N, C-alpha and C positions, 0 to 999 in steps of 0.2 A: 725274712721278715722285715729287715729294717730298710730295705730299699722300696718297697712299696709304701712305707711310711713315710718315707722322705719325699718321694713323688707326689703323694697326696698332699702333702704340705705346702709344696711349691704352687700344686694346681690352684688348691685353695687360696694361697697369697694371691695369687695372679688372678684370679676370678674376683677376689674383694674389690680389685681396682679397675675392674673391667667387665662392669656386670650388665650392660645395656643389652648385650646379645641373649640374655634371657628371657627379656620381656617380649611380651605380644601387647601388652597397653603400657602407654605411659600416663603419668597426671599432667595436667594445666593449668593455670590459674585463669579464672575468667569471671566476667563479671554477668551475674544471670539479672532476670526483670524482676523486682518486687512484686508481689501480687497488688501490692497498696498502688504502685504507681501504673501497674497495668488496669487497673480497677478508675482510676482517677477521670471523672470527664472532664475536666479541666486541663488534664497533661500535666499537674504538677511533679515535682521530683520529690517526693516525700519521704525519701529514704534519706536522701542526700541533706533536707533541712532540718530533721529530725538529729542526725548526725550531728550537726552542729549544734541544735538546742540541747542534746546532752551532753553537749562538754561546756555548756555554760555561754556559749557565744553567741547569743540571743538576735543581734546585730547583723550578725553573718546568716544566721538560720534564716532571718527575716528577707534579707536580700538573696539569698537563693530561693526564698517560697516565691517572692515577688516576680522570678525572672519568667515567669510562667501565668502567674495569676494576681492583678494588682489589687484585689480585695480581701485582703487575708483576716480582718476582722469581721467583715461580713460573713464571709465564707465560715469562718470559726461560729456563726450564728444560726445561719439558715443553711448550710450546705447538709444534705442528708446521709453525708460521709459514711458512701455505699464501699469504703476504701477499706473501714473498719470490719465491715462484714467478709472483707477477702484478708483479711490478717491473718498469719499463720501464727501468732500470739494465739490467738483464739482456743488453737487446739491443744495450748499449753495452759493456761488459765483462760484469759479473757482477753479482747484486742488489744491493742494499743489505743489509748483514747486521742488518737490524730487529729480529730476535730477542735477538742480541748485546748492541745498544745497550737494548733493553727490560732485560735482564738487569742490564745496568751500572746503569740507573738505578732498578731493582728494590732493587739489593744498595746504591746510595747510601740509598737511602731508609731502610732498616734501620740502616746504619752513621752515618747522622747523625740518626734518630731523627724523619725527619719525621713529622708529623700530618696526617691529612685534617681539611679545613676543618670549622669547627662545622656543625652540623645546623640544619634550618629549625625554626621554632617548631613547637611541640607540635600534632599535628593534632587530638589526642583520639582517634584509631583505633588499635586495636591488630590487628595480624596475625600469625597463627600460619605458622611455616615449619617444616615437616617433613623434614628432614635437614640435616645441616652439610656436607656437600659443596661442590663450587664452583658450582653452580646455587642450591642453600640461601642459601647463604654470599652470594654476588652478589646474590640477591634481598635479604637482609637488608639489606646494605651499602645498597643504591639507597632502600631503603623508611623506613631511617633517616636518612638524610639528606634525605628529604624532609618529616621529622617526624613518622612513623608509629610508637608504640611496636613492637618486634618482640620476640618469643619464638620461639626455635627448639628444637624435641624431634629430638635426637640419641639414635638406638638404642645407638650405640656410645660406647666410655670415651672417645673424643678428636675433635676436630674435624678436619674434612678429608675425610670420605669416600674415594672412591678416591684422592684425591691420596695420601692417607697409608695405607690399605688395600692399594692397586693400582699406585703406582709404586715401586720401591725405591729404597733411599737413595742410593745410587750415581748415580741420576738427578736425585734432588730431597731435599736434606739436611733433617731435620726442624725444625733450629731456622731454617730459612728460612721454613718453613710456618708455625709457631706465630708467630714475628713477624709476620706478615702478617696470620692471624687474630685476634691480640691487637689488632693497630690496628681492625679492626670490633667485637669486642668493645668496645673503649673508645669506641666511638660510642654505647652505651647499649644493644647488642644484647646480649640475654639467653639464653643456651645452655646446655639440661638434657640432660648427658649420662645415660648408660645408660636414657634416655628414650623406649621404644618406642611409638607410636600405634598401637592396637590398632583404635579406630574414628575415622575423622576427625568425623564429624557430631557425636559424644559429645564429643569434645574440644574441638571448637568452641563446643557449646553450654555444656560446662560453664566453659570458659576465657573466655567473654565476647567470644571473636573476632569482628573485623567482615568478616576475609577469609582465605583460607588459600591457603597456597602451597606444594603437593606437590613434595618434590624428593628422594625416595629414591633412591639408586643401584642400579645394577645388580650385586647382591652373591651371587646365586644361581647358582650354577655349572649350567652344561647338562651333562647325562650322557651316555653313548653306551654301546651294549650291548656288553660286551665280555667274554667266557667268562672267568670266573677262578676260580683255587682259591682255598681258604679262606686260604692264606699269602701270595696274591699282594697286595703293597702299592698299591692303586691309590688315589691322592688327587687332590684337583681343586685348579685353578692359585690359586684365588681364597683357598681356605683356606691354601694353601703360604704366600702374598706377606702374606696376613693374619698370620699367626703370626709372619711376623718383625718384628712389632711387640710381641711380647711378651717376656717372659724368657725362654722357652725356644724356641728356635728349631728348625725343624723336620729331622727327621732323617729325609735322604733315601738316605743311601749313598755309595757310590763309584760306582756307574752308575745312572746317573738319566735317564730315557725322559719326554720331552715329547710329547704328542699334539695337533697344532695349528699352526696356521700365521699365529697375529695377534699382536700386540705384547706379548698377556698370554705368549706363548708362549715369545717371546724373553726377556720380562724371569724367568719362572722357571727360564730354562736357564742364562741368566748368574747368576741368584742361587744355584743350584746348582753352579756353578763357584767360587763366591765361598765356599761352605760347605763345600769340600774335595773336590766331586765330580771323579774322575780322568776320567769320561767324561760327558758331558752331550749328550744325542742329540736332536734335534726331529725328529719323525717326521710327513711333512706330506703330504697325499694327492695334491696339484697340485704343477706347477713354480714356479719362483721368480718370474715374471712373473704369475702369477696369487698369489702370498703375499701378502695383506693387510697383513701388518707394513710398516712404513717403512723401505724400502732401507738409512738409515744405520745405522739399530738393526740390521738382518741384517749389516752389513759390519762393526758394532763386535762382535757377536756371535761372528762368524766369527774377529775378530781374537784373542778370547779362547780360542779353544781349543773354542768350541761345534760340534758335529758335524750337519748338516743331512741328513736323508736324504729326497728330493725322491721323488714320486710312490709313497707308500706309503701304506699303513694297517695298524692294528695287528688282527690276527685276535683273539687268544687273548694272556691274561697268566697268567703260571705263576708257581712259588714265586721263580724268581731268572733269570727269563728271560721274552721275548716272543716272539710269534709274527707276522711283519710279511710282508704279500703286495704284490708289487710292482703297482704302477698302468701304464696305459699310457693317453695321450691319444687320444679317437676323432678323427672329422673335426670335430667340433663344439668341440674341446679338452675334453672333458670324460671324467673318469678313469674307466677301466674296469678292472675286475679281469682279472690274467693268469693267475692259478692258479700262479703261482711264490711259492715261500714261502722265508723267510730266519728264521734265527732269532739274536735280541740278547739280550747279556746285561744282565740289568736288577735292580737291586734294590727299584726303585720306578718306578712310572709315574703321572705327571701329566698331567690331561686340562686342556686349555685350549680349551676348544670354546664358549667364549662365556658371556654372562652373564644371566639373567633378573631383572626386579624383582618383591618381594614386594608384590604389590598387596591383601593379604587386608584391609587397612584402609579400602580404599573399597569393599569388599562392602556390596551395598543400597542405595548413596545413588543416587538418583533421579536419572536424567536422566543421568549418568553413563557413558559406553561405552568398553569396552574392545576393542579389536581387534589380534590379532596379539601379545597380550601387552603392548600398550602404551596409556596412555589418549589416548583422543582428543581434541582442543583447537581451537577456533578461532583466527583470526588473532591474537586478543588474548591467546592462550595460556589463555582459561578453559576448562573441561571446560562438559559439558552441565549441570551443578548450578550456579545463580548462587552466584557468591562462592568457589568452590572455582578456582583455577588449576594448573598443573601444567607442570613443566620438565623440563632433564635426560635423566637415563635413562628417564624413566617417559614420556616422546611420541615420536611418532615422527621421526628424527633421526638424523645421525650421531653416536655415542658418543665423544667427546673432552672434555678438560676447558674449550677454548677454547668451542665450541659452548654447553657446559653454563652457562657466566660469561655468554655472552649472553642465554640464555635466562633466567637471574634477572634482569638489568639489564631485558630485554623485558616480563617479566612485573611487575616492581615498576613499571614505568611504567603500565602499563593496570591493575595494581589500585589504583595512586594515583588514578587516573582514576573507576574503578569508584568508590570509595570516595566521591569528590566529586560522584558523577552524573553523569559526562562521560565522553566517549569521547578516547581517546588517538590523537591524527592525529598519526603523526610527519613531520616535514618531507620536501616531496618532494625525490628524488636529484636532485642536477645530472648533467649529461652526463658521459660517463667521459672521463679524459683519454688516450687512448692514444697510443701512441708514433708514429704518424704524426702529431700535431697537435703534436709536439713538434720545436724545431730546437737539439738539445744540442752546438752549434757550438763551445763553449769549454770541453769537458769533456776532459780528458785521461783515457787507460787510467789507473785506480786501481782493482786489484781486489780483491775482499771480503777483507776482514781473516779470517784463520784462527785460530779461537779455540784454545786449548792444550788437549791431552790428558793425562791422567794415563797413565803408561808401563804398558804390557802385565803387566809381572809384578805391579804393584801393584794393578792392574784385576782380575787373577783371583784375589787372595787376600785383598783387602780391599774394603769398603763406600764408601771415600773417593769423593766426587766425581770422575767421570771426566771431562767436558766443563769447561775451565776458564773463566773470563769475561774479558775486556778490561780493560784498566788505562784509565786516565782519556786518555791520548794516542791509543790505539788507537779509545777510543769517540768521541773530537771527530775522529778522521779518518772512520771510518765513517760518522757520521751527516753530515759535510759530502758525501759521496758522493751525498745525496740530491737529484734533479734537479727537485725542487719542481713534478711535474707538473700543470698546470693552476691555479696560482696563483702569482700574480705575487711576486717577492720583491724588484722593484725593483733590477733591475740596469742601468736606465738603456738599455737596449738599446733599445726604441721611439723613447724621447727622443733618441737618437743618431742613428738612421738616418732619421728623418723628414722628408724633402726640403723640407717646406711648414712647419716647425716648430707643427704641428697639435697636438705633445703638449704639455701644460700640467703639471708636475712641482710636486708640492704639499710635498714636502720629506719626509724620513726617516718611516717608517712610516704617510703618507699615501697614498701610490700616486699614482696619474694621472686624467688625464681628456683626451679630446680637444675641440678647439676645433673644430667643425665648418664654421665660417665658413672655415677655410683650408684642412681637409682635402679633398683632391682623390679619397679613395678607391681610393690605388693598392695597398693592401695589402701595402706593404713592410712595416709593424710586425708583420702576422701573421705573413709568412712568416722573421721574423730575431727573434721572441721566441722565445725558448729554452724556457720552460715551457707553451707553448699557453694562454698566458692572455689572448690577444686574439681578437675572431672577426669575420668579415666578414658583415653581415645586409643582406638588402635594405632598401632606401633607403625602403621604404614602410610599413616596420614601426614 
């Protein structure tokens, strides 16, 4: 009886030091792609800058942010933050207020006078950018940082494109926009205002440019046929918003009707209220569920006294009134006329039915293809004409500031590669850090911080900014709500739970490794990792 007992001890002792042969799978550390990063149209490394923000190093957080996006203060105000819809924290309590922290960092950058890092050494190449909107300025920024000389030609008198002429000041104060544009100019980007390019090939040839990025915004309002008398006041939304940047504000009257259902329609109606309209009514042919305007903007408009007439269409505009026909949804959800009419008093009617891009500058360019009013580009954002790239409103894509900024960055990287006779190959994306891969065991409920709002009375009568920002304590709290999805933040959990002392700790900032001579492949480290930064892989890999 004693002999087998002795043998068992020896075998156990041996196996305790050589357990690798027991494994069918082994753990590995890896970096998964956070869903917020994956969702961001501007390609920001959100989790990385949140990491620095939650440690209180706001300047470093800002610098990581502007590596990808030169407009943090602008984006913290006008981005529709789809990243928050993808945030895994939303399955615990509520998403991280990524947009509010971005705004805080952007405002800190302006207040502290932080400047962009120096640009690369001059490449000797010169790029023409047509349009000083979000896409054009983003491209100019990234091209300048890559060492290229950049000249921007802007048809308007000021920079910003639709950021300035399409977004009201109560959403985006102009001093914020001007401060962030100035930083791009300080990199050496040359912007020519009131300089419309009529023929892009001629401009490229005469200016000696090596490449062109087309970033003309959608400034031409779409029209609808509405029978109107000679005295009927029918305006377009783009012209109304654009005129808000001049000395003479538009005279809309006391009763304003806005025709359309997008964010521009909401902006015009809210602007009308601030200009003194007693009634601002949006007429929209479908119901709220089908309205393309973002829900929070609709809510803010309703709070400010804007009225919305659902399932309605304008049939005729008279001198001081309009005729509206009621609509009804058919079995497929499409609005159909009912033959029921209603009269609304109106001093002016503003059409907010979408916008088109002026493509006259590219007429006759060989190889350049236009379909459905937009320029066709390849995956590198180059048109069919070599050396001419396009982005923003000019190409098939969703039209918003975030997408446009992402286009500018992507185009700049591809232009840089093309100028060097190469192809830009973005690094492959890591696997996504979905919620099922996380184990947020130590996160207590900490609801999202609500940003302050301007009181209703001032919202109805002034153009003061409606939504406020976070202070330092709130921004720090909000950043610390990040779950660090897919990326190790050195919580030491794997180190503490490993039953075989197989985890090697390298020290602060240096991460961990596994000693596979001790690891049994039990997978406890994987199940207990809060952020999903460990994965079991087959032993033969």
